[in-house]
C-alpha positions in Angstrom: -31.4 20.0 -24.4 -28.5 23.1 -24.1 -29.6 23.5 -27.5 -33.3 24.4 -26.6 -32.1 26.3 -23.7 -29.8 28.7 -25.8 -32.1 28.8 -28.6 -35.3 29.4 -26.0 -37.2 32.6 -26.4 -37.2 35.5 -23.6 -40.5 34.2 -22.0 -39.1 30.7 -21.4 -35.7 32.2 -20.0 -38.4 34.6 -18.0 -40.1 31.5 -17.1 -36.8 29.7 -15.8 -35.5 32.3 -14.1 -39.0 32.9 -12.2 -38.9 29.0 -11.5 -35.4 29.3 -10.4 -36.6 32.0 -7.7 -39.2 30.2 -6.5 -36.9 27.3 -5.9 -34.7 29.6 -3.8 -38.1 30.9 -1.8 -38.6 27.3 -0.9 -34.9 26.8 0.8 -35.3 30.0 2.4 -38.8 29.1 3.9 -37.0 25.7 5.3 -34.4 27.5 6.7 -36.3 30.0 8.5 -38.5 27.4 10.0 -35.3 25.6 11.0 -33.9 28.3 12.6 -37.1 29.3 14.7 -37.7 25.5 15.7 -34.8 26.1 18.2 -35.1 23.5 21.6 -34.2 26.3 23.7 -34.4 30.2 23.4 -32.2 30.8 26.4 -29.1 28.4 25.2 -26.6 30.2 23.6 -27.1 28.4 20.4 -26.0 29.6 16.6 -29.0 31.2 15.7 -27.6 32.5 12.4 -27.3 36.2 10.5 -29.0 35.5 7.3 -32.6 37.5 7.2 -34.2 34.1 5.8 -37.9 35.7 5.9 -36.5 39.0 4.0 -35.1 36.3 1.4 -37.9 34.5 1.3 -40.4 37.5 0.7 -38.1 39.0 -2.0 -37.6 36.1 -4.1 -41.0 35.0 -3.9 -42.3 38.2 -5.1 -39.5 38.2 -8.0 -40.3 34.8 -9.3 -44.0 35.4 -9.1 -43.2 38.1 -11.1 -41.0 36.6 -13.9 -43.7 33.8 -14.2 -46.2 36.4 -14.5 -44.8 38.3 -17.3 -44.0 35.2 -19.0 -47.2 33.1 -18.5 -49.1 34.5 -21.8 -46.6 33.8 -24.1 -45.2 30.3 -22.6 -48.9 29.1 -22.7 -49.6 30.8 -25.9 -46.9 28.6 -27.7 -48.4 25.3 -26.1 
């Protein structure tokens, strides 16, 4: 498996990077939902400082771009 990854084409590596960005976007979406689903807005709870929405949008756009750029070559090899 590592041999296939080392000698993979640039399009396959781009598709894997896009998949990784989309997985990270999914994680950011879950974390943003957890942050906004607090029990009480008045209580002093740890809210967090990470901009999950911005990270979600950025990684989803980058991942979609990587997948869109690699799609013709990846589908052409099948």
